RODO-2510 file (C-alpha; in nm, 4 decimals, decimal comma):
residues 326
     n   res          X          Y          Z
     1     m     0,0000     0,0000     0,0000
     2     t     0,1415     0,3377    -0,0970
     3     m     0,1990     0,6139     0,1565
     4     h    -0,0605     0,8265    -0,0248
     5     r    -0,3268     0,5552     0,0108
     6     r    -0,2492     0,4984     0,3795
     7     t    -0,2791     0,8728     0,4438
     8     l    -0,6073     0,8876     0,2543
     9     l    -0,7520     0,5938     0,4476
    10     g    -0,6381     0,7459     0,7764
    11     a    -0,8074     1,0745     0,6933
    12     t    -1,1235     0,8930     0,5874
    13     g    -1,1271     0,6952     0,9116
    14     a    -1,0853     1,0106     1,1204
    15     a    -1,3718     1,1743     0,9324
    16     a    -1,5925     0,8723     0,9978
    17     l    -1,5163     0,8879     1,3673
    18     a    -1,5909     1,2620     1,3931
    19     p    -1,9732     1,2219     1,4004
    20     l    -1,9379     0,9579     1,6717
    21     a    -1,7321     1,1944     1,8840
    22     a    -1,9929     1,4643     1,8388
    23     q    -2,2697     1,2248     1,9337
    24     a    -2,0876     1,1395     2,2559
    25     q    -2,1693     1,4846     2,3945
    26     t    -2,5119     1,5243     2,5544
    27     r    -2,6641     1,8673     2,4893
    28     w    -2,9276     2,0091     2,7241
    29     q    -3,1319     2,3271     2,7398
    30     m    -3,2306     2,5153     3,0571
    31     a    -3,4947     2,7891     3,0878
    32     s    -3,5153     3,0729     3,3410
    33     a    -3,7286     3,3865     3,3532
    34     y    -3,4676     3,6096     3,5171
    35     a    -3,2117     3,8511     3,3721
    36     d    -2,8418     3,7695     3,3476
    37     g    -2,7412     4,0067     3,6276
    38     n    -2,9901     3,8617     3,8750
    39     l    -2,8417     3,6772     4,1741
    40     h    -3,0301     3,3568     4,0845
    41     t    -2,9067     3,3612     3,7242
    42     r    -2,5474     3,4215     3,8297
    43     n    -2,5769     3,1273     4,0669
    44     i    -2,7158     2,9048     3,7909
    45     r    -2,4277     2,9908     3,5595
    46     s    -2,1786     2,8793     3,8243
    47     f    -2,3871     2,5647     3,8781
    48     i    -2,3800     2,4837     3,5062
    49     e    -2,0063     2,5482     3,4797
    50     e    -1,9414     2,3030     3,7633
    51     i    -2,1572     2,0331     3,6008
    52     q    -1,9932     2,0752     3,2612
    53     g    -1,6475     2,0708     3,4160
    54     a    -1,7211     1,7519     3,6092
    55     s    -1,8392     1,5811     3,2888
    56     n    -1,5135     1,6591     3,1054
    57     g    -1,7106     1,8024     2,8163
    58     r    -1,9514     1,5103     2,7786
    59     l    -2,2474     1,7220     2,8977
    60     s    -2,3253     2,0672     2,7577
    61     i    -2,6024     2,2863     2,9052
    62     q    -2,7252     2,6050     2,7366
    63     l    -2,9036     2,8497     2,9662
    64     h    -3,1856     3,0579     2,8158
    65     s    -3,2315     3,3401     3,0689
    66     n    -3,4695     3,6374     3,0885
    67     g    -3,7636     3,4374     2,9521
    68     s    -3,5938     3,4235     2,6113
    69     l    -3,7044     3,0645     2,5410
    70     l    -3,9964     3,0043     2,7796
    71     r    -4,1993     3,2448     2,9922
    72     m    -4,2252     3,1783     3,3664
    73     p    -4,5739     3,0156     3,3421
    74     d    -4,4450     2,7758     3,0733
    75     i    -4,1144     2,6602     3,2204
    76     k    -4,2347     2,3778     3,4418
    77     r    -4,4454     2,2286     3,1661
    78     g    -4,1529     2,2703     2,9271
    79     v    -3,9368     2,0447     3,1440
    80     q    -4,2179     1,7920     3,1883
    81     t    -4,2673     1,7596     2,8132
    82     g    -3,8963     1,7460     2,7297
    83     q    -3,8854     2,0801     2,5509
    84     v    -3,6009     2,1649     2,7893
    85     q    -3,4218     1,9381     3,0367
    86     m    -3,3841     2,1849     3,3242
    87     g    -3,5720     2,4877     3,4530
    88     e    -3,6005     2,7500     3,7243
    89     i    -3,9277     2,8896     3,8594
    90     l    -4,0540     3,1112     4,1400
    91     l    -4,2466     2,8571     4,3460
    92     t    -4,5266     3,0911     4,4479
    93     a    -4,5924     3,1682     4,0790
    94     y    -4,7285     2,8111     4,0540
    95     a    -4,9500     2,8271     4,3631
    96     n    -5,2647     2,7981     4,1518
    97     e    -5,1385     2,4543     4,0483
    98     d    -5,0651     2,3511     4,4069
    99     p    -5,1000     2,5742     4,7168
   100     m    -4,8034     2,3955     4,8762
   101     f    -4,5892     2,6156     4,6494
   102     d    -4,7195     2,9196     4,8401
   103     a    -4,5765     2,8319     5,1829
   104     d    -4,2940     3,0843     5,1627
   105     a    -4,5352     3,3601     5,0523
   106     l    -4,7098     3,3623     5,3920
   107     p    -4,6471     3,6999     5,5609
   108     q    -4,4059     3,6926     5,8548
   109     l    -4,3770     3,3141     5,8547
   110     v    -4,0051     3,3620     5,7984
   111     t    -3,8270     3,6907     5,8602
   112     n    -3,4586     3,6037     5,8133
   113     f    -3,2375     3,3668     5,6169
   114     q    -3,1996     3,1189     5,9028
   115     q    -3,5770     3,0779     5,9242
   116     a    -3,6013     3,0636     5,5445
   117     k    -3,3575     2,7702     5,5399
   118     k    -3,5494     2,5935     5,8152
   119     l    -3,8773     2,6236     5,6239
   120     a    -3,7093     2,5158     5,2996
   121     d    -3,5653     2,2017     5,4598
   122     l    -3,9007     2,1066     5,6130
   123     q    -4,0877     2,1833     5,2905
   124     k    -3,8504     1,9846     5,0703
   125     p    -4,0062     1,6364     5,1214
   126     f    -4,3468     1,7771     5,0263
   127     l    -4,1993     1,9434     4,7166
   128     d    -4,0015     1,6299     4,6260
   129     a    -4,3225     1,4269     4,6292
   130     r    -4,5092     1,6742     4,4118
   131     f    -4,2296     1,7167     4,1605
   132     g    -4,1704     1,3410     4,1566
   133     r    -4,5316     1,2683     4,0593
   134     q    -4,4763     1,4842     3,7519
   135     g    -4,1535     1,3205     3,6380
   136     l    -3,9329     1,5956     3,7818
   137     v    -3,6470     1,6045     4,0323
   138     l    -3,6030     1,9099     4,2559
   139     l    -3,2333     2,0018     4,2668
   140     y    -3,2211     2,3037     4,4967
   141     t    -3,4063     2,6136     4,6172
   142     v    -3,2779     2,9628     4,7029
   143     p    -3,4755     3,2466     4,8654
   144     w    -3,5074     3,6020     4,7465
   145     p    -3,4020     3,8847     4,9784
   146     a    -3,6710     3,9690     5,2331
   147     a    -3,9577     4,1995     5,1372
   148     g    -4,0206     4,5265     5,3176
   149     l    -4,2759     4,8085     5,3232
   150     y    -4,2585     5,1113     5,0926
   151     a    -4,4607     5,4212     5,1777
   152     q    -4,4501     5,8015     5,1714
   153     e    -4,4215     5,8284     5,5482
   154     e    -4,3054     5,6011     5,8285
   155     v    -4,5623     5,3340     5,9107
   156     t    -4,5615     5,2269     6,2745
   157     s    -4,8780     5,0113     6,2686
   158     l    -5,0948     4,8488     6,0043
   159     e    -5,3858     5,0682     6,1141
   160     q    -5,2169     5,3522     5,9254
   161     l    -5,2685     5,1605     5,6006
   162     r    -5,6426     5,1148     5,6482
   163     g    -5,8213     5,2644     5,3478
   164     s    -5,4979     5,3162     5,1536
   165     r    -5,4495     5,1991     4,7972
   166     f    -5,2136     4,9051     4,8437
   167     r    -5,0174     4,7614     4,5531
   168     t    -5,0623     4,3852     4,5054
   169     y    -4,9022     4,1381     4,2638
   170     s    -5,0221     3,7949     4,3827
   171     p    -5,3195     3,6290     4,5560
   172     m    -5,1274     3,6402     4,8852
   173     t    -5,0562     4,0151     4,8717
   174     n    -5,4164     4,0726     4,7619
   175     r    -5,5455     3,8847     5,0658
   176     f    -5,3093     4,0751     5,2951
   177     a    -5,4451     4,4068     5,1679
   178     q    -5,8012     4,2891     5,2306
   179     l    -5,7242     4,1799     5,5868
   180     i    -5,5666     4,5130     5,6841
   181     g    -5,8567     4,7123     5,5396
   182     a    -5,6627     4,8521     5,2436
   183     q    -5,7763     4,8679     4,8823
   184     p    -5,5938     4,5967     4,6795
   185     t    -5,4583     4,7432     4,3547
   186     l    -5,2844     4,5191     4,1037
   187     v    -4,9773     4,6935     3,9577
   188     q    -4,6870     4,5366     3,7676
   189     s    -4,3298     4,6318     3,8595
   190     a    -4,2752     4,8252     3,5380
   191     e    -4,5699     5,0529     3,6224
   192     l    -4,4785     5,1285     3,9844
   193     a    -4,3319     5,4768     3,9364
   194     q    -4,6357     5,6024     3,7463
   195     a    -4,8797     5,4322     3,9868
   196     f    -4,7236     5,6006     4,2899
   197     a    -4,6871     5,9370     4,1145
   198     t    -5,0540     5,9446     4,0165
   199     g    -5,1824     5,8157     4,3495
   200     v    -5,3047     5,4858     4,2045
   201     v    -5,1138     5,3189     4,4885
   202     q    -4,9776     5,4599     4,8144
   203     a    -4,7882     5,1667     4,9661
   204     q    -4,6517     4,8251     4,8787
   205     v    -4,4450     4,5332     5,0085
   206     t    -4,1576     4,4059     4,7979
   207     s    -3,7842     4,3472     4,8326
   208     a    -3,5152     4,6130     4,8396
   209     a    -3,3803     4,4448     4,5255
   210     t    -3,7042     4,5220     4,3402
   211     g    -3,6903     4,8720     4,4834
   212     v    -3,3481     4,9231     4,3275
   213     d    -3,4593     4,7689     3,9982
   214     t    -3,7564     5,0093     3,9805
   215     q    -3,5702     5,3122     4,1243
   216     s    -3,8120     5,3378     4,4142
   217     w    -3,6439     5,6578     4,5414
   218     d    -3,8302     5,8329     4,2577
   219     y    -4,1710     5,7332     4,3900
   220     a    -4,1500     5,6455     4,7623
   221     r    -3,9826     5,8127     5,0598
   222     v    -3,9574     5,5413     5,3280
   223     f    -3,8527     5,1757     5,3228
   224     t    -3,9064     4,9576     5,6296
   225     p    -3,7387     4,6136     5,6153
   226     l    -3,9903     4,3694     5,7616
   227     g    -3,8798     4,0268     5,6541
   228     f    -4,2356     4,0231     5,5204
   229     t    -4,1826     3,7249     5,2897
   230     m    -3,8825     3,5366     5,1531
   231     t    -4,0129     3,3539     4,8498
   232     k    -3,7948     3,0891     4,6834
   233     n    -3,6815     2,9986     4,3358
   234     a    -3,6623     2,6278     4,2561
   235     v    -3,4217     2,4652     4,0096
   236     f    -3,5284     2,1239     3,8807
   237     i    -3,4593     1,8653     3,6130
   238     s    -3,6411     1,6067     3,4078
   239     r    -3,6090     1,2731     3,5859
   240     r    -3,5851     1,0949     3,2522
   241     a    -3,2984     1,3196     3,1412
   242     l    -3,1172     1,2802     3,4725
   243     e    -3,1495     0,9016     3,4802
   244     g    -3,0286     0,8837     3,1214
   245     l    -2,6849     0,9998     3,2314
   246     p    -2,4039     0,7807     3,3664
   247     r    -2,4140     0,7454     3,7436
   248     e    -2,1056     0,9609     3,7973
   249     q    -2,2652     1,2501     3,6070
   250     q    -2,5878     1,2160     3,8057
   251     d    -2,3858     1,2317     4,1273
   252     a    -2,1939     1,5354     4,0001
   253     i    -2,5191     1,7209     3,9279
   254     r    -2,6551     1,6509     4,2762
   255     a    -2,3272     1,7581     4,4371
   256     a    -2,3188     2,0794     4,2321
   257     a    -2,6821     2,1463     4,3297
   258     a    -2,5961     2,1234     4,7008
   259     r    -2,3157     2,3762     4,6500
   260     a    -2,5461     2,6029     4,4457
   261     e    -2,7975     2,6122     4,7286
   262     t    -2,5316     2,7144     4,9810
   263     r    -2,3875     2,9724     4,7420
   264     g    -2,7349     3,1036     4,6598
   265     y    -2,8092     3,1859     5,0225
   266     q    -2,4810     3,3762     5,0425
   267     l    -2,5643     3,5708     4,7259
   268     a    -2,9138     3,6523     4,8530
   269     e    -2,7826     3,7796     5,1872
   270     a    -2,5267     3,9968     5,0091
   271     a    -2,7944     4,1300     4,7719
   272     q    -3,0183     4,2236     5,0645
   273     r    -2,7430     4,4222     5,2356
   274     e    -2,6309     4,5923     4,9166
   275     t    -2,9771     4,6895     4,7907
   276     e    -3,0924     4,8279     5,1268
   277     q    -2,7745     5,0358     5,1343
   278     t    -2,8452     5,1571     4,7804
   279     l    -3,1934     5,2754     4,8811
   280     a    -3,0395     5,4758     5,1643
   281     t    -2,7642     5,6293     4,9543
   282     r    -3,0220     5,7339     4,6931
   283     g    -3,2114     5,9337     4,9534
   284     m    -3,4771     5,6995     5,0934
   285     r    -3,5265     5,6745     5,4673
   286     v    -3,4603     5,3159     5,5747
   287     t    -3,6339     5,2792     5,9115
   288     q    -3,6433     4,9793     6,1406
   289     p    -3,9967     4,8445     6,2110
   290     t    -4,1671     4,9176     6,5394
   291     q    -4,2691     4,6251     6,7575
   292     q    -4,6320     4,7240     6,6975
   293     l    -4,5893     4,6937     6,3222
   294     l    -4,4183     4,3553     6,3549
   295     d    -4,6925     4,2312     6,5893
   296     d    -4,9632     4,3520     6,3497
   297     c    -4,7992     4,1747     6,0540
   298     a    -4,7554     3,8559     6,2572
   299     r    -5,1242     3,8597     6,3553
   300     v    -5,2384     3,8925     5,9942
   301     g    -4,9805     3,6335     5,8911
   302     r    -5,1261     3,3786     6,1340
   303     i    -5,4723     3,4279     5,9849
   304     m    -5,3369     3,3777     5,6342
   305     a    -5,1349     3,0734     5,7414
   306     d    -5,4445     2,9074     5,8863
   307     e    -5,6388     2,9821     5,5682
   308     w    -5,3512     2,8409     5,3613
   309     a    -5,3363     2,5211     5,5679
   310     q    -5,7061     2,4652     5,5040
   311     r    -5,6467     2,4944     5,1294
   312     v    -5,3497     2,2585     5,1284
   313     g    -5,4974     2,0018     5,3662
   314     d    -5,3040     1,7600     5,5853
   315     d    -4,9664     1,8338     5,4254
   316     g    -5,0039     2,2053     5,4914
   317     k    -5,1064     2,1531     5,8524
   318     r    -4,8189     1,9122     5,9073
   319     l    -4,5644     2,1527     5,7560
   320     l    -4,6791     2,4429     5,9742
   321     e    -4,6794     2,2238     6,2857
   322     q    -4,3249     2,1040     6,2115
   323     y    -4,2015     2,4560     6,1448
   324     r    -4,3593     2,6115     6,4521
   325     a    -4,2371     2,3281     6,6746
   326     s    -3,8756     2,3449     6,5536
***
């Protein structure tokens, strides 16, 4: 055989093997509704990098952030149907599907990150069961920074908000407004500045992070950090996709998820400190809540928690009992 023929055959053989090498890499898609700069998205990117690194290039995951592939209401279904292999959702956004997803949206149930972690750990078996029935595996959850009260003057008790036009954005915030005697007014984040400026709303509860995003110093004068709610984002995966991987890759994903949860709490705590400081430096008064205001919020929160437990049933009652007893 001539040298030219051997070279030609070698090149042909390498070309034939090239498609096989390409096929050896598993390619996944992941959908999230949040922007690239968001703390949750930054955490996910680190999570993905760790998974890809552990697979030595055999697993590739493309993140579609900012709702660019699927909107928030469509992400969970997208993972169930195999449109994407992984997704991230705000749990409370799916409360109409299952009220168990609303546990962290109960006012004053948790007021700090330590309590948020305790609730998350107790809630996890209930979430695992629900996700599992739908062919999904919950990987990790991370809370948002705590929500506080925005108003034009310092609020020392909920009685001051009676009759006010109170901005709402979910069934839980709508119910809170009703219970305190305020007028629930649905306003999206993008419309907050105009709503406050025109008197459509006079107060709201949301995080300092949202306040920075919407430049709340242009429309409100006082922010009171309450630890009002600490809702969670959940990152999950198709069970079929996960079990289709070699065992060592499955283990690497679970290990990376545990690290992502720990890192996510650290990012959320940092974001809370930084955004509250930003509100202050931009001219807002950041005032600590009075004991009366905290007591008022806790009283309303207990009413809403009891109502929630009735909607959820035995699982909801058991979760609240475990949390309050721990």
